[in-house]
C-alpha positions in Angstrom: 27.0 -8.9 -2.5 23.7 -10.7 -1.1 20.6 -9.0 -2.6 17.0 -9.3 -1.4 14.5 -8.1 -3.4 11.4 -7.5 -1.4 7.9 -6.2 -1.8 7.0 -5.2 1.7 9.3 -6.8 4.5 7.0 -6.0 7.3 4.3 -7.9 5.7 1.2 -6.6 3.9 0.8 -3.2 3.6 -2.9 -3.6 3.6 -3.1 -5.6 7.4 -5.1 -3.8 10.0 -2.5 -4.1 13.3 1.1 -3.0 11.5 3.5 -3.8 14.1 7.3 -2.8 14.1 8.4 -6.3 13.0 9.6 -7.9 9.6 8.0 -10.5 8.2 8.7 -14.1 9.5 6.8 -16.0 6.8 8.7 -17.3 3.7 12.0 -17.8 5.7 12.6 -14.6 5.8 14.2 -14.0 9.5 16.1 -17.7 8.8 17.6 -16.6 5.7 18.4 -12.5 6.4 20.1 -14.2 9.8 22.3 -16.0 7.8 24.2 -13.1 6.6 23.6 -10.6 9.7 26.8 -9.7 11.8 27.4 -9.2 15.5 27.7 -5.4 14.3 25.9 -4.1 11.5 26.2 -0.3 10.0 22.9 0.3 8.0 21.7 2.6 5.3 18.8 3.4 4.3 18.7 5.2 0.8 15.5 7.1 0.0 13.2 7.6 -2.5 12.0 11.1 -1.6 15.2 13.1 -1.1 13.5 16.3 0.5 10.6 14.5 2.6 12.8 14.7 5.7 10.1 14.3 8.1 9.0 10.7 6.1 12.4 10.2 5.8 13.2 10.3 9.5 9.8 8.1 10.5 10.9 5.4 8.2 14.5 5.0 9.5 13.0 4.7 13.0 10.3 2.3 11.8 12.9 0.1 10.2 15.0 0.5 13.2 12.7 -0.9 15.8 11.5 -3.3 13.2 15.2 -4.8 12.7 15.8 -4.8 16.4 12.5 -6.6 17.8 13.4 -9.3 14.9 16.3 -10.0 16.5 18.5 -8.3 14.0 19.8 -4.8 15.4 22.0 -2.2 14.1 24.7 -0.5 15.7 23.6 2.4 14.0 21.0 3.4 10.7 21.5 6.6 8.8 19.4 7.9 6.0 20.6 9.3 2.7 18.5 12.1 1.1 19.6 15.8 0.3 20.8 16.8 3.9 23.8 14.9 3.0 25.7 15.5 -0.3 28.0 12.6 -0.4 28.1 8.9 1.4 30.6 6.1 1.3 28.5 3.3 0.7 30.8 0.7 1.4 31.5 1.5 5.0 28.3 0.1 6.0 26.9 -3.5 6.1 23.8 -3.2 5.3 21.5 -0.6 2.9 18.2 -0.6 2.0 16.8 0.9 -1.0 13.5 2.6 0.1 10.2 2.3 -1.4 8.1 5.0 -3.4 7.3 6.4 -6.5 9.6 4.4 -9.5 10.5 7.2 -11.5 11.2 9.7 -8.7 13.4 7.2 -6.6 15.2 6.6 -9.9 15.9 10.0 -10.7 17.3 10.6 -6.8 19.7 7.1 -7.6 21.1 8.9 -10.7 21.8 12.0 -9.3 24.0 10.6 -6.6 25.4 8.3 -9.0 24.3 5.1 -6.9 24.8 2.8 -10.1 28.6 3.7 -10.2 28.7 3.3 -6.4 26.7 0.1 -5.8 28.4 -2.4 -8.5 30.9 -3.6 -6.3 29.1 -3.2 -2.8 30.2 -6.7 -0.8 27.8 -6.5 1.7 23.9 -7.3 2.6 21.5 -4.7 -0.2 17.7 -5.4 0.2 15.0 -3.7 -1.8 11.5 -2.2 -0.7 9.0 -2.3 -3.3 10.0 0.5 -5.5 13.4 0.0 -4.2 13.6 -3.7 -5.6 12.3 -2.4 -9.2 14.9 0.2 -9.4 17.4 -2.3 -8.6 17.1 -4.1 -12.2 19.4 -3.0 -15.2 16.1 -2.2 -17.4 13.6 -1.2 -14.9 9.8 -1.7 -15.8 8.1 1.6 -14.4 4.9 0.3 -13.6 2.5 3.1 -14.5 1.0 4.3 -10.8 -0.4 7.8 -10.5 -3.3 9.1 -12.6 -2.3 10.1 -15.8 1.0 8.3 -16.1 -0.6 5.2 -18.1 -1.8 7.5 -21.1 1.1 10.1 -20.6 3.0 9.5 -24.5 6.4 10.6 -22.4 6.2 8.6 -19.4 9.0 6.1 -19.7 7.9 2.9 -18.9 11.6 1.4 -19.4 14.2 2.9 -17.5 17.9 2.4 -16.9 18.4 1.3 -13.3 21.1 -0.1 -10.9 21.9 -3.3 -12.7 22.2 -5.6 -10.0 19.9 -7.6 -11.1 18.1 -8.3 -14.5 14.7 -9.5 -12.5 12.1 -7.3 -12.9 9.5 -7.1 -9.8 6.1 -5.7 -9.2 5.5 -5.7 -5.7 2.2 -5.5 -3.5 0.4 -8.1 -5.8 -2.5 -9.1 -4.0 -3.2 -5.4 -2.8 -3.0 -3.7 -6.3 -4.2 -6.5 -9.0 -7.5 -5.5 -9.3 -6.4 -1.8 -9.7 -7.9 0.5 -12.1 -6.0 3.7 -13.1 -7.4 6.2 -16.2 -10.0 3.9 -16.7 -8.4 0.8 -17.5 -7.2 -2.3 -15.4 -3.4 -2.0 -14.0 -2.8 -5.3 -14.8 -4.9 -6.9 -17.5 -5.4 -3.4 -19.8 -1.5 -2.1 -19.1 1.3 -4.1 -17.7 0.5 -7.7 -19.5 0.6 -5.7 -22.7 3.9 -4.4 -21.5 5.0 -7.4 -20.7 5.7 -8.4 -24.7 9.3 -9.5 -24.8 9.6 -8.7 -21.1 9.2 -10.9 -18.1 7.6 -9.1 -15.0 7.7 -11.5 -11.3 4.6 -10.4 -9.5 5.3 -10.2 -5.3 2.8 -10.5 -2.7 3.7 -8.8 0.1 5.9 -11.4 2.3 7.7 -12.6 -0.9 11.1 -12.0 -2.0 14.0 -12.6 -3.8 17.0 -13.9 -2.6 20.3 -13.5 -5.1 23.5 -14.4 -3.6 26.9 -15.6 -5.7 25.5 -18.7 -6.3 21.5 -19.0 -7.0 18.8 -16.9 -7.4 15.5 -18.3 -4.9 11.9 -17.3 -4.5 10.1 -17.6 -1.8 6.4 -17.0 -1.2 3.8 -16.6 -3.3 4.6 -15.2 -6.9 3.5 -14.8 -10.2 5.2 -14.6 -14.1 3.6 -12.1 -16.3 5.3 -13.1 -19.9 4.3 -12.1 -23.2 0.7 -11.2 -21.6 0.5 -14.2 -20.1 0.3 -14.8 -16.2 1.3 -17.8 -14.7 2.0 -19.0 -10.7 5.4 -20.0 -9.9 5.5 -20.3 -6.0 3.2 -20.6 -3.1 3.4 -19.0 0.1 5.6 -20.6 2.5 7.7 -22.5 -0.8 11.2 -21.7 -2.6 11.5 -22.1 -6.0 15.3 -21.8 -7.9 14.7 -19.4 -10.9 
């Protein structure tokens, strides 16, 4: 299994003109093309299994983005509640979509994805929440109003277990967010990092895991034991 843990593979979510292309910074296309076969069958596993219209729009966007970046699919399918059973091993590429982490986690559990994906041999690309839910123990960073003060909100939940890396996506966009009258990072996430390690990735940054090594590409920060430190700069690489 080749794993790409991305924040946003199509670039910063807050950029003004959102093209239907993949982000070419940090050697992303170069690395992805090394594993791309001539005829690729792709599958997107959705975070919101009942949001059919937005899921279809996401599929169209990524089909075009990959094709426009020189990485065409022979076919690209969706897995949501319209389909009950999928053989993921018949696909060369799987995208774990972005969305609300606990919501996506619940759907992954519903379709028993952890058991299905453990022996998968193709490319897995996590996008935002999909990258977060790839970990064995997922840090579900509070996101929605009320989550950080809800005593029943589980911040550490079981994930797919294809990596032990906890990713926090969109760092450049959310680092100054305030949630429930608290600073998202300084007052919430830093405290949660005691005895844990979180990798805060800017959009365009990603982690590549193959059978030989784990490499970080682009601007990223390590949050560990309530302290943040810079790990890597834009267009640089660091082994993890």
